[in-house]
C-alpha positions in Angstrom: -0.6 -6.3 -23.7 -1.0 -8.7 -20.9 0.8 -11.7 -19.3 0.2 -14.0 -16.4 2.9 -15.8 -14.5 3.2 -18.0 -11.4 6.1 -18.1 -8.9 6.4 -20.6 -6.0 6.5 -19.5 -2.4 9.5 -20.3 -0.3 10.2 -21.4 3.3 13.5 -21.0 5.1 14.4 -23.3 7.9 17.6 -21.7 9.1 19.7 -18.8 7.9 22.6 -16.3 8.5 22.2 -12.8 7.2 25.2 -11.6 5.1 25.8 -8.0 4.1 28.0 -6.7 1.4 28.8 -3.5 -0.5 27.8 -5.3 -3.7 24.0 -5.7 -3.4 24.2 -8.8 -5.7 26.4 -10.4 -3.0 24.0 -9.5 -0.2 21.5 -12.0 1.1 21.9 -15.1 3.4 23.4 -18.4 3.7 20.8 -21.0 4.7 18.5 -23.7 3.6 14.9 -24.0 2.6 12.4 -25.2 0.0 10.2 -23.9 -2.8 6.4 -24.4 -2.4 3.8 -25.5 -4.9 1.7 -22.6 -3.6 2.8 -19.1 -4.3 1.7 -16.0 -6.2 0.0 -15.6 -9.6 0.6 -12.2 -11.2 -1.4 -10.8 -14.1 0.3 -7.8 -15.6 -1.3 -5.4 -18.1 0.8 -2.8 -20.0 -0.6 0.2 -21.8 0.8 3.5 -23.2 1.3 6.0 -20.4 3.8 7.9 -18.3 5.4 5.2 -16.2 2.7 4.7 -13.6 2.6 1.4 -11.6 -0.6 0.2 -9.8 -0.8 -3.0 -7.8 -3.7 -5.0 -6.5 -3.3 -7.8 -3.9 -6.2 -10.3 -3.9 -8.5 -7.8 -5.6 -7.6 -4.8 -3.4 -5.4 -1.9 -4.5 -2.4 -1.9 -2.1 1.0 -0.6 -1.5 3.4 -3.4 -2.4 6.9 -1.8 -2.3 8.8 -4.9 -3.2 6.7 -5.8 -6.2 6.6 -2.1 -7.3 10.4 -1.8 -7.1 10.9 -5.0 -9.1 8.4 -3.9 -11.7 10.0 -0.4 -12.0 13.4 -2.0 -12.5 12.1 -4.0 -15.4 10.1 -1.1 -16.8 13.0 1.3 -16.8 12.2 4.6 -18.5 9.7 3.2 -21.0 6.6 5.5 -21.3 4.2 2.8 -20.2 1.7 2.3 -17.4 1.7 -1.1 -15.7 -1.2 -2.7 -13.7 -0.3 -5.7 -11.6 -2.9 -8.0 -10.1 -1.3 -10.4 -7.6 -3.3 -13.4 -6.3 -1.6 -14.7 -3.1 -2.2 -18.4 -2.3 -0.5 -18.0 1.1 -0.7 -15.3 3.9 1.9 -12.5 3.9 4.6 -12.0 6.5 4.4 -15.6 7.7 7.7 -17.0 6.4 6.2 -18.2 3.1 8.2 -15.9 0.7 5.2 -14.1 -0.7 7.0 -10.8 -1.2 9.7 -12.6 -3.2 7.1 -14.7 -5.1 5.0 -11.6 -5.9 7.9 -9.6 -7.1 9.3 -12.4 -9.3 6.0 -13.4 -10.8 5.1 -9.8 -11.7 8.6 -9.1 -13.0 8.6 -12.4 -14.9 5.2 -11.5 -16.6 6.3 -8.0 -17.4 9.6 -9.3 -18.8 7.7 -11.5 -21.3 5.5 -8.6 -22.4 8.5 -6.3 -23.0 10.8 -9.0 -24.5 13.2 -8.7 -21.6 15.3 -11.9 -20.6 13.7 -13.9 -17.8 16.9 -13.7 -15.7 16.4 -10.0 -15.3 13.2 -10.7 -13.3 15.3 -12.5 -10.7 17.8 -9.6 -10.5 15.0 -7.1 -10.2 13.3 -9.1 -7.4 16.6 -9.7 -5.5 17.4 -6.0 -5.6 13.9 -5.1 -4.4 14.0 -7.7 -1.5 17.4 -6.5 -0.3 16.4 -2.8 -0.5 13.3 -3.5 1.6 14.9 -6.2 3.8 11.9 -8.4 3.4 13.6 -11.6 2.4 17.4 -12.0 2.3 17.5 -15.3 0.5 14.1 -16.2 -0.9 14.9 -15.1 -4.5 18.1 -17.2 -4.6 16.2 -20.1 -3.2 13.3 -19.9 -5.6 15.8 -19.5 -8.5 17.4 -22.9 -7.6 14.1 -24.5 -6.8 13.3 -27.7 -4.9 15.0 -28.1 -1.5 18.1 -25.8 -1.6 21.2 -25.1 0.4 22.5 -21.6 0.1 26.2 -22.0 0.5 27.3 -18.5 -0.4 25.1 -15.4 -0.1 23.8 -13.4 -3.0 22.1 -14.1 -6.3 23.7 -16.7 -8.5 26.2 -16.7 -10.1 27.7 -14.6 -7.3 25.8 -16.6 -4.7 26.2 -20.4 -4.6 23.0 -22.4 -4.2 22.8 -26.1 -4.6 19.7 -28.3 -4.8 19.5 -31.0 -2.1 18.1 -34.5 -2.9 14.6 -35.2 -2.0 10.9 -34.2 -2.5 8.1 -34.1 -0.1 4.4 -33.2 0.4 3.9 -30.6 3.1 1.5 -29.2 5.7 1.8 -25.6 6.6 0.0 -24.0 9.6 -0.3 -20.4 10.6 -0.6 -20.1 14.4 -0.2 -16.4 15.2 0.0 -12.8 14.0 2.3 -11.9 11.1 5.9 -11.0 11.7 7.4 -8.1 9.6 10.9 -9.5 8.5 12.4 -6.0 8.1 11.4 -5.1 11.6 12.9 -8.2 13.2 16.2 -7.9 11.2 16.4 -4.3 12.2 17.0 -5.2 15.8 20.7 -5.5 16.5 20.4 -8.0 19.3 18.0 -10.2 17.3 20.3 -10.1 14.2 23.4 -11.0 16.2 21.6 -14.0 17.8 20.3 -15.2 14.4 23.7 -15.0 12.8 25.5 -16.8 15.7 23.2 -19.8 15.7 22.5 -19.7 12.0 26.1 -19.6 11.0 26.9 -22.6 13.1 23.8 -24.5 11.7 24.7 -23.8 8.0 28.3 -25.0 8.5 27.0 -28.3 10.0 24.4 -28.7 7.2 27.0 -28.1 4.5 29.0 -31.0 5.9 26.1 -33.4 5.7 23.2 -32.0 3.6 20.4 -34.4 4.3 16.7 -33.8 4.9 16.9 -35.2 8.4 19.7 -32.7 9.2 17.8 -29.9 7.6 14.9 -30.4 10.0 17.1 -31.1 13.0 19.2 -28.0 12.5 16.1 -25.9 11.7 14.8 -27.0 15.1 18.0 -25.9 16.8 17.9 -22.6 14.9 14.3 -22.1 16.0 15.2 -22.5 19.6 18.5 -20.7 19.6 17.4 -17.7 17.6 14.6 -16.9 20.0 12.2 -16.3 17.0 9.7 -19.0 18.1 6.6 -18.1 20.1 5.1 -20.6 22.6 2.3 -21.3 20.0 4.9 -22.1 17.3 6.8 -24.4 19.7 3.6 -26.3 20.7 2.6 -26.8 17.0 6.1 -28.1 16.2 6.0 -30.5 19.1 2.6 -31.8 18.0 3.8 -32.2 14.4 6.9 -34.0 15.4 4.7 -36.8 16.8 3.8 -37.6 13.2 6.9 -36.6 11.2 9.3 -33.7 10.8 8.5 -30.1 11.5 10.0 -26.7 12.2 9.2 -23.0 12.1 9.0 -21.1 8.8 11.4 -18.2 9.0 10.5 -15.5 9.8 6.8 -16.2 10.7 4.4 -17.4 13.3 4.0 -20.6 11.2 5.2 -24.1 10.8 6.1 -26.4 7.9 5.9 -30.1 8.4 6.0 -33.4 6.5 5.3 -37.0 7.4 4.1 -40.4 6.2 0.4 -39.6 6.8 -0.4 -36.0 5.7 -4.1 -36.4 6.5 -3.3 -37.3 10.1 -0.7 -34.5 10.3 -3.0 -31.9 8.9 -5.8 -33.0 11.3 -3.5 -32.6 14.3 -2.2 -29.2 13.2 -5.6 -27.8 12.4 -6.1 -27.3 16.1 -3.4 -24.7 16.0 -4.5 -22.5 13.1 -5.2 -22.3 9.4 -3.7 -25.3 7.5 -2.4 -25.4 3.9 -1.5 -28.5 1.9 1.2 -28.3 -0.8 4.4 -29.9 -2.0 8.0 -29.0 -2.9 8.0 -27.2 -6.2 10.7 -28.3 -8.7 9.7 -26.2 -11.7 10.3 -22.7 -10.6 8.5 -19.5 -12.0 6.6 -20.1 -15.2 4.6 -18.1 -17.7 0.9 -19.1 -17.7 -0.4 -16.8 -20.5 0.8 -14.0 -22.7 -1.5 -11.7 -24.7 0.4 -9.2 -27.0 -0.8 -6.5 -29.3 -3.8 -7.0 -31.6 -5.1 -9.9 -29.6 -2.3 -12.2 -30.7 -1.5 -14.9 -28.2 1.8 -16.6 -27.3 3.0 -19.1 -24.7 -0.5 -20.1 -23.6 -0.7 -22.9 -21.0 -3.8 -21.6 -19.0 -6.5 -19.2 -20.0 -7.0 -15.9 -18.2 -9.9 -15.9 -15.8 
């Protein structure tokens, strides 16, 4: 039995980490957007003993967030699961690849096992919180589009609303990856993030516009101390042609403007550039092969 699913990536512009004894209420307040680039997961299920193997872009790898989400969906079923994740964006650069990989894998496995799709979000959220790799990406992806996370946690406990607007984007990676868990594990960094992030979220909730999203994201970038000199230079360059800020938490920038060719050309001097748009559809099943070669829910063939 096999299935294949896609999950959008996600960028956060500003955030405030929120802890709670109830893991479903943990996460962050903040704002960001889902990306048309993300992760495609192909999941194969065979009789076995509960083993889970994961490949990232063709290489077998330890992927603790995806593995935990898959094991949550699998439960105690005597099955082996093989997950092949194809990442369309680099890891640990603020593009939500851990959330996208865990959701897409859990989503595909849920379809194979006949589990409700909503459980894939729950499994991915639990995995992200346990590994501290993305405190709000799953909730943001669940809402889709450009979102404002008013109350932390996974909906319906968390409150996430979609902001008006759609845009094409340029992403640029300008430096080495930043492990989110490592950064959030530093007390002084977390305190600074929450101080400036809490203020920014309150202001954005009063007037949730795209202009304010980018303006407050810039203030968060500067006030949080997370931006490297390279990120600042790339943002300053991009702002000559439109709106831009740092993708949290990464050595990367997300930007938009009236002329994306010009914007992409200007940013290509700073690192690898990716073109995409805001995703409004959310995670979706691409293919599903069940027992005896029978097919269901096909929208794209397996490669």
